[in-house]
C-alpha positions as CSV (number, residue, x, y, z in Angstrom):
1,M,38.7,-18.3,11.4
2,R,35.2,-18.7,12.7
3,P,32.6,-16.1,11.9
4,G,31.5,-13.9,14.9
5,P,28.0,-13.8,16.3
6,R,27.1,-10.8,14.1
7,A,27.8,-12.9,11.0
8,A,25.0,-15.2,11.9
9,W,22.5,-12.3,11.6
10,R,23.7,-11.6,8.0
11,R,23.2,-15.2,6.9
12,P,19.8,-16.2,5.6
13,L,17.9,-18.8,7.5
14,V,18.1,-22.0,5.4
15,E,18.4,-24.7,8.0
16,G,15.4,-26.9,8.5
17,E,12.3,-27.2,6.3
18,E,10.7,-24.4,4.4
19,P,7.7,-23.3,6.5
20,D,4.2,-22.9,5.1
21,A,4.1,-19.5,3.3
22,R,1.1,-18.4,5.3
23,F,3.2,-18.6,8.5
24,T,6.2,-16.9,7.0
25,L,4.0,-14.0,5.6
26,A,2.3,-13.6,9.0
27,N,5.7,-13.4,10.7
28,E,6.7,-10.7,8.1
29,R,3.5,-8.8,8.8
30,T,4.2,-8.8,12.5
31,F,7.8,-7.5,11.8
32,L,6.3,-4.8,9.6
33,A,4.0,-3.8,12.4
34,W,7.0,-3.4,14.8
35,T,8.7,-1.4,12.1
36,R,5.7,0.9,11.6
37,T,5.5,1.4,15.4
38,A,9.2,2.3,15.5
39,L,8.8,4.8,12.6
40,A,5.8,6.4,14.2
41,L,7.9,6.9,17.4
42,V,10.6,8.5,15.3
43,V,8.1,10.8,13.8
44,A,6.7,11.7,17.2
45,A,10.2,12.5,18.4
46,L,10.7,14.7,15.4
47,A,7.4,16.5,16.1
48,L,8.4,16.9,19.7
49,E,11.8,18.4,18.7
50,A,10.1,20.8,16.2
51,A,7.7,22.1,18.8
52,R,10.0,21.7,21.8
53,E,10.6,25.4,22.4
54,L,6.9,26.1,22.3
55,V,5.6,23.1,24.2
56,L,8.4,21.9,26.4
57,P,11.4,24.3,26.6
58,G,14.6,23.5,28.4
59,P,16.3,20.2,29.1
60,A,13.1,18.3,29.9
61,G,12.0,18.6,26.3
62,R,15.4,17.3,25.1
63,V,15.2,14.4,27.5
64,L,11.7,13.5,26.2
65,V,12.9,13.6,22.6
66,V,15.9,11.4,23.3
67,A,13.8,9.0,25.3
68,T,11.2,8.7,22.5
69,L,14.0,8.0,20.1
70,G,15.4,5.4,22.5
71,V,12.0,3.6,22.6
72,A,11.9,3.7,18.8
73,A,15.3,2.1,18.6
74,A,14.3,-0.6,21.1
75,V,11.1,-1.3,19.2
76,A,13.0,-1.7,15.9
77,V,15.6,-4.0,17.5
78,Q,12.9,-6.1,19.2
79,G,11.0,-6.5,16.0
80,C,14.0,-7.8,14.2
81,V,15.0,-10.2,17.0
82,H,11.5,-11.5,17.3
83,W,11.1,-12.0,13.5
84,R,14.4,-14.0,13.4
85,A,13.4,-16.2,16.4
86,V,10.0,-17.0,15.0
87,E,11.5,-17.8,11.6
88,A,14.0,-20.1,13.1
89,A,11.3,-21.8,15.2
90,L,9.1,-22.3,12.1
91,R,11.9,-23.8,10.1
92,S,13.0,-26.2,12.9
93,G,9.6,-27.3,14.1
94,R,10.2,-25.9,17.6
95,P,7.5,-24.1,19.6
96,L,7.2,-20.4,18.8
97,P,9.1,-18.1,21.2
98,R,7.2,-16.2,23.8
99,A,5.7,-13.0,22.7
100,A,7.7,-9.8,22.9
101,P,7.1,-7.6,25.9
102,V,4.7,-5.3,24.2
103,W,3.4,-4.2,27.6
104,L,6.8,-2.6,28.2
105,V,6.5,-0.6,25.0
106,A,3.0,0.5,25.9
107,Y,4.2,1.6,29.4
108,L,7.1,3.6,27.9
109,V,4.8,5.3,25.4
110,V,2.2,6.2,28.1
111,A,5.0,7.4,30.4
112,A,6.4,9.7,27.6
113,V,2.9,11.1,26.8
114,G,2.2,11.6,30.5
115,A,5.6,13.3,31.0
116,A,4.9,15.6,28.0
117,A,1.4,16.4,29.3
118,S,2.5,17.1,32.9
119,L,5.6,19.1,31.9
120,G,3.6,21.1,29.3
121,L,0.8,21.9,31.8
122,G,3.3,22.8,34.5
123,G,5.2,25.3,32.4
């Protein structure tokens, strides 16, 4: 029986040549930056939830909390996918993959902050 696509994610990358340690470490630092951003968004969602009744009561506050958690999950997944793609490219000598759509994350964060500000000021 062939392993499924998820099994490929559990296997370490060993194909190809071992890349220069500087590139591997730079790739890991980038992954950690994505992880820190995701954790910061989780903390922001928790802070929003803790102060939701004071700042943004009602369903709009809940939607903002859930949306912030969704962005955090998307950032975490994107960081993992990008790390894996860059590591595979480094090992195989292929060009590096295109940069992740960081502009999308920036727009989502700005939209969440704008929604919180407008809903908070309107209430």
